[in-house]
C-alpha positions as protocol buffer text, in pm:
chain_id: "A"
residue {
  index: 1
  type: MET
  ca { x: -2041 y: -23 z: 2072 }
}
residue {
  index: 2
  type: LEU
  ca { x: -1847 y: 97 z: 1768 }
}
residue {
  index: 3
  type: PHE
  ca { x: -1893 y: -201 z: 1537 }
}
residue {
  index: 4
  type: ASN
  ca { x: -2220 y: -80 z: 1384 }
}
residue {
  index: 5
  type: ALA
  ca { x: -2186 y: 288 z: 1462 }
}
residue {
  index: 6
  type: ASP
  ca { x: -2206 y: 563 z: 1206 }
}
residue {
  index: 7
  type: ARG
  ca { x: -1924 y: 805 z: 1131 }
}
residue {
  index: 8
  type: THR
  ca { x: -2049 y: 1075 z: 1368 }
}
residue {
  index: 9
  type: THR
  ca { x: -2083 y: 832 z: 1659 }
}
residue {
  index: 10
  type: ILE
  ca { x: -1732 y: 696 z: 1607 }
}
residue {
  index: 11
  type: ARG
  ca { x: -1583 y: 1043 z: 1581 }
}
residue {
  index: 12
  type: ARG
  ca { x: -1766 y: 1161 z: 1891 }
}
residue {
  index: 13
  type: PHE
  ca { x: -1638 y: 855 z: 2081 }
}
residue {
  index: 14
  type: PHE
  ca { x: -1278 y: 935 z: 1982 }
}
residue {
  index: 15
  type: CYS
  ca { x: -1316 y: 1300 z: 2087 }
}
residue {
  index: 16
  type: GLU
  ca { x: -1487 y: 1213 z: 2415 }
}
residue {
  index: 17
  type: THR
  ca { x: -1224 y: 950 z: 2489 }
}
residue {
  index: 18
  type: TRP
  ca { x: -947 y: 1203 z: 2430 }
}
residue {
  index: 19
  type: ASN
  ca { x: -1123 y: 1451 z: 2658 }
}
residue {
  index: 20
  type: LYS
  ca { x: -1159 y: 1188 z: 2931 }
}
residue {
  index: 21
  type: HIS
  ca { x: -788 y: 1108 z: 2898 }
}
residue {
  index: 22
  type: ARG
  ca { x: -688 y: 1476 z: 2917 }
}
residue {
  index: 23
  type: THR
  ca { x: -904 y: 1532 z: 3224 }
}
residue {
  index: 24
  type: ARG
  ca { x: -772 y: 1215 z: 3388 }
}
residue {
  index: 25
  type: GLN
  ca { x: -1109 y: 1041 z: 3406 }
}
residue {
  index: 26
  type: PRO
  ca { x: -1116 y: 661 z: 3430 }
}
residue {
  index: 27
  type: LEU
  ca { x: -1111 y: 488 z: 3091 }
}
residue {
  index: 28
  type: GLU
  ca { x: -1257 y: 159 z: 2975 }
}
residue {
  index: 29
  type: PRO
  ca { x: -1014 y: -79 z: 2795 }
}
residue {
  index: 30
  type: LEU
  ca { x: -1118 y: 36 z: 2446 }
}
residue {
  index: 31
  type: GLU
  ca { x: -1091 y: 397 z: 2555 }
}
residue {
  index: 32
  type: ARG
  ca { x: -738 y: 332 z: 2690 }
}
residue {
  index: 33
  type: LEU
  ca { x: -638 y: 187 z: 2353 }
}
residue {
  index: 34
  type: ILE
  ca { x: -780 y: 485 z: 2165 }
}
residue {
  index: 35
  type: ALA
  ca { x: -628 y: 738 z: 2406 }
}
residue {
  index: 36
  type: ASP
  ca { x: -286 y: 573 z: 2377 }
}
residue {
  index: 37
  type: VAL
  ca { x: -297 y: 592 z: 1998 }
}
residue {
  index: 38
  type: ILE
  ca { x: -414 y: 954 z: 2007 }
}
residue {
  index: 39
  type: ALA
  ca { x: -140 y: 1043 z: 2256 }
}
residue {
  index: 40
  type: GLN
  ca { x: 118 y: 931 z: 1999 }
}
residue {
  index: 41
  type: HIS
  ca { x: -26 y: 1177 z: 1745 }
}
residue {
  index: 42
  type: PRO
  ca { x: 3 y: 1533 z: 1881 }
}
residue {
  index: 43
  type: GLU
  ca { x: -70 y: 1665 z: 1532 }
}
residue {
  index: 44
  type: TYR
  ca { x: -434 y: 1561 z: 1587 }
}
residue {
  index: 45
  type: HIS
  ca { x: -485 y: 1680 z: 1945 }
}
residue {
  index: 46
  type: ALA
  ca { x: -623 y: 2025 z: 1861 }
}
residue {
  index: 47
  type: GLN
  ca { x: -872 y: 1882 z: 1611 }
}
residue {
  index: 48
  type: LEU
  ca { x: -995 y: 1619 z: 1855 }
}
residue {
  index: 49
  type: GLU
  ca { x: -1042 y: 1887 z: 2119 }
}
residue {
  index: 50
  type: GLN
  ca { x: -1288 y: 2065 z: 1887 }
}
residue {
  index: 51
  type: THR
  ca { x: -1552 y: 1791 z: 1883 }
}
residue {
  index: 52
  type: GLU
  ca { x: -1836 y: 1969 z: 1709 }
}
residue {
  index: 53
  type: ALA
  ca { x: -1606 y: 2109 z: 1440 }
}
residue {
  index: 54
  type: VAL
  ca { x: -1477 y: 1767 z: 1332 }
}
residue {
  index: 55
  type: LEU
  ca { x: -1794 y: 1558 z: 1354 }
}
residue {
  index: 56
  type: GLU
  ca { x: -1918 y: 1634 z: 1003 }
}
residue {
  index: 57
  type: ARG
  ca { x: -1597 y: 1754 z: 843 }
}
residue {
  index: 58
  type: ASP
  ca { x: -1478 y: 1579 z: 529 }
}
residue {
  index: 59
  type: PHE
  ca { x: -1106 y: 1517 z: 515 }
}
residue {
  index: 60
  type: PRO
  ca { x: -943 y: 1504 z: 171 }
}
residue {
  index: 61
  type: GLY
  ca { x: -652 y: 1280 z: 91 }
}
residue {
  index: 62
  type: LEU
  ca { x: -597 y: 922 z: -7 }
}
residue {
  index: 63
  type: ALA
  ca { x: -554 y: 647 z: 252 }
}
residue {
  index: 64
  type: GLY
  ca { x: -650 y: 877 z: 535 }
}
residue {
  index: 65
  type: ASP
  ca { x: -344 y: 1103 z: 503 }
}
residue {
  index: 66
  type: GLY
  ca { x: -535 y: 1404 z: 631 }
}
residue {
  index: 67
  type: ASN
  ca { x: -811 y: 1224 z: 818 }
}
residue {
  index: 68
  type: PRO
  ca { x: -722 y: 1183 z: 1185 }
}
residue {
  index: 69
  type: PHE
  ca { x: -1001 y: 931 z: 1241 }
}
residue {
  index: 70
  type: MET
  ca { x: -892 y: 711 z: 952 }
}
residue {
  index: 71
  type: HIS
  ca { x: -530 y: 731 z: 1058 }
}
residue {
  index: 72
  type: LEU
  ca { x: -601 y: 655 z: 1423 }
}
residue {
  index: 73
  type: GLY
  ca { x: -844 y: 380 z: 1326 }
}
residue {
  index: 74
  type: MET
  ca { x: -578 y: 212 z: 1113 }
}
residue {
  index: 75
  type: HIS
  ca { x: -338 y: 216 z: 1409 }
}
residue {
  index: 76
  type: ILE
  ca { x: -607 y: 54 z: 1621 }
}
residue {
  index: 77
  type: ALA
  ca { x: -670 y: -209 z: 1354 }
}
residue {
  index: 78
  type: ILE
  ca { x: -298 y: -293 z: 1344 }
}
residue {
  index: 79
  type: ARG
  ca { x: -283 y: -318 z: 1724 }
}
residue {
  index: 80
  type: GLU
  ca { x: -585 y: -550 z: 1722 }
}
residue {
  index: 81
  type: GLN
  ca { x: -416 y: -768 z: 1460 }
}
residue {
  index: 82
  type: LEU
  ca { x: -105 y: -786 z: 1674 }
}
residue {
  index: 83
  type: SER
  ca { x: -296 y: -868 z: 1993 }
}
residue {
  index: 84
  type: THR
  ca { x: -461 y: -1168 z: 1825 }
}
residue {
  index: 85
  type: ASP
  ca { x: -190 y: -1254 z: 1570 }
}
residue {
  index: 86
  type: ARG
  ca { x: -460 y: -1237 z: 1304 }
}
residue {
  index: 87
  type: PRO
  ca { x: -389 y: -1306 z: 1027 }
}
residue {
  index: 88
  type: PRO
  ca { x: -160 y: -1575 z: 1165 }
}
residue {
  index: 89
  type: GLY
  ca { x: 201 y: -1465 z: 1134 }
}
residue {
  index: 90
  type: VAL
  ca { x: 140 y: -1090 z: 1144 }
}
residue {
  index: 91
  type: LEU
  ca { x: 284 y: -1061 z: 1496 }
}
residue {
  index: 92
  type: GLY
  ca { x: 609 y: -1232 z: 1399 }
}
residue {
  index: 93
  type: LEU
  ca { x: 649 y: -1009 z: 1094 }
}
residue {
  index: 94
  type: TYR
  ca { x: 583 y: -702 z: 1308 }
}
residue {
  index: 95
  type: GLN
  ca { x: 843 y: -810 z: 1563 }
}
residue {
  index: 96
  type: ARG
  ca { x: 1104 y: -868 z: 1293 }
}
residue {
  index: 97
  type: LEU
  ca { x: 1026 y: -532 z: 1133 }
}
residue {
  index: 98
  type: CYS
  ca { x: 1065 y: -365 z: 1474 }
}
residue {
  index: 99
  type: GLN
  ca { x: 1403 y: -534 z: 1522 }
}
residue {
  index: 100
  type: ARG
  ca { x: 1521 y: -402 z: 1186 }
}
residue {
  index: 101
  type: LEU
  ca { x: 1377 y: -51 z: 1202 }
}
residue {
  index: 102
  type: GLN
  ca { x: 1396 y: 9 z: 1579 }
}
residue {
  index: 103
  type: ASP
  ca { x: 1081 y: 222 z: 1560 }
}
residue {
  index: 104
  type: PRO
  ca { x: 748 y: 46 z: 1634 }
}
residue {
  index: 105
  type: HIS
  ca { x: 545 y: 352 z: 1536 }
}
residue {
  index: 106
  type: LYS
  ca { x: 715 y: 373 z: 1197 }
}
residue {
  index: 107
  type: VAL
  ca { x: 661 y: -1 z: 1151 }
}
residue {
  index: 108
  type: GLN
  ca { x: 290 y: 45 z: 1219 }
}
residue {
  index: 109
  type: HIS
  ca { x: 276 y: 320 z: 958 }
}
residue {
  index: 110
  type: SER
  ca { x: 436 y: 90 z: 702 }
}
residue {
  index: 111
  type: MET
  ca { x: 194 y: -185 z: 797 }
}
residue {
  index: 112
  type: MET
  ca { x: -95 y: 60 z: 759 }
}
residue {
  index: 113
  type: ASP
  ca { x: 9 y: 121 z: 399 }
}
residue {
  index: 114
  type: CYS
  ca { x: -4 y: -254 z: 333 }
}
residue {
  index: 115
  type: LEU
  ca { x: -336 y: -290 z: 512 }
}
residue {
  index: 116
  type: GLY
  ca { x: -482 y: 6 z: 324 }
}
residue {
  index: 117
  type: GLU
  ca { x: -382 y: -147 z: -10 }
}
residue {
  index: 118
  type: THR
  ca { x: -527 y: -481 z: 92 }
}
residue {
  index: 119
  type: LEU
  ca { x: -857 y: -325 z: 197 }
}
residue {
  index: 120
  type: TRP
  ca { x: -872 y: -119 z: -121 }
}
residue {
  index: 121
  type: GLU
  ca { x: -814 y: -433 z: -332 }
}
residue {
  index: 122
  type: ALA
  ca { x: -1091 y: -615 z: -145 }
}
residue {
  index: 123
  type: GLN
  ca { x: -1330 y: -327 z: -195 }
}
residue {
  index: 124
  type: ARG
  ca { x: -1245 y: -304 z: -563 }
}
residue {
  index: 125
  type: THR
  ca { x: -1307 y: -674 z: -622 }
}
residue {
  index: 126
  type: GLY
  ca { x: -1602 y: -701 z: -385 }
}
residue {
  index: 127
  type: GLY
  ca { x: -1438 y: -981 z: -187 }
}
residue {
  index: 128
  type: ALA
  ca { x: -1287 y: -1032 z: 153 }
}
residue {
  index: 129
  type: PRO
  ca { x: -940 y: -897 z: 224 }
}
residue {
  index: 130
  type: ASP
  ca { x: -676 y: -1143 z: 105 }
}
residue {
  index: 131
  type: GLU
  ca { x: -482 y: -1225 z: 422 }
}
residue {
  index: 132
  type: ALA
  ca { x: -210 y: -1414 z: 234 }
}
residue {
  index: 133
  type: ARG
  ca { x: -154 y: -1116 z: 4 }
}
residue {
  index: 134
  type: TYR
  ca { x: -142 y: -882 z: 305 }
}
residue {
  index: 135
  type: LEU
  ca { x: 118 y: -1100 z: 475 }
}
residue {
  index: 136
  type: GLN
  ca { x: 318 y: -1109 z: 152 }
}
residue {
  index: 137
  type: LYS
  ca { x: 316 y: -729 z: 143 }
}
residue {
  index: 138
  type: LEU
  ca { x: 451 y: -728 z: 499 }
}
residue {
  index: 139
  type: GLN
  ca { x: 713 y: -986 z: 406 }
}
residue {
  index: 140
  type: ASN
  ca { x: 818 y: -761 z: 117 }
}
residue {
  index: 141
  type: LEU
  ca { x: 859 y: -474 z: 366 }
}
residue {
  index: 142
  type: LEU
  ca { x: 1086 y: -691 z: 575 }
}
residue {
  index: 143
  type: GLN
  ca { x: 1296 y: -787 z: 274 }
}
residue {
  index: 144
  type: ASN
  ca { x: 1327 y: -426 z: 159 }
}
residue {
  index: 145
  type: CYS
  ca { x: 1438 y: -267 z: 485 }
}
């Protein structure tokens, strides 16, 4: 549903999913994933409860710092990587980072920085994201913590 959706459709889906979660309506698997990520970010709850106000809003800031949809989407991307171990080895690096830092949410934020850089580099060069470079960035995180 969301793979070819435009920005407004994706944002509406996030807001509607959060509303369904808050009102204890049954959720589909993707909605459960999104609601779980949103639940971990109370700083975004009020915005997501104002659906019409956030649908067309532009959020300034690099790497999604102020954009709840970008931030939440990056968490979802990391969780999808972990669930499939794609790129191969990402799950093991995540687990080792979690052992060192004892904070899975903080680890995901660090991974998001690496993923954001990797996506930016791919966009700049017009190529596919370099999975080996991404894994090296994660390995560097592990060595530096």
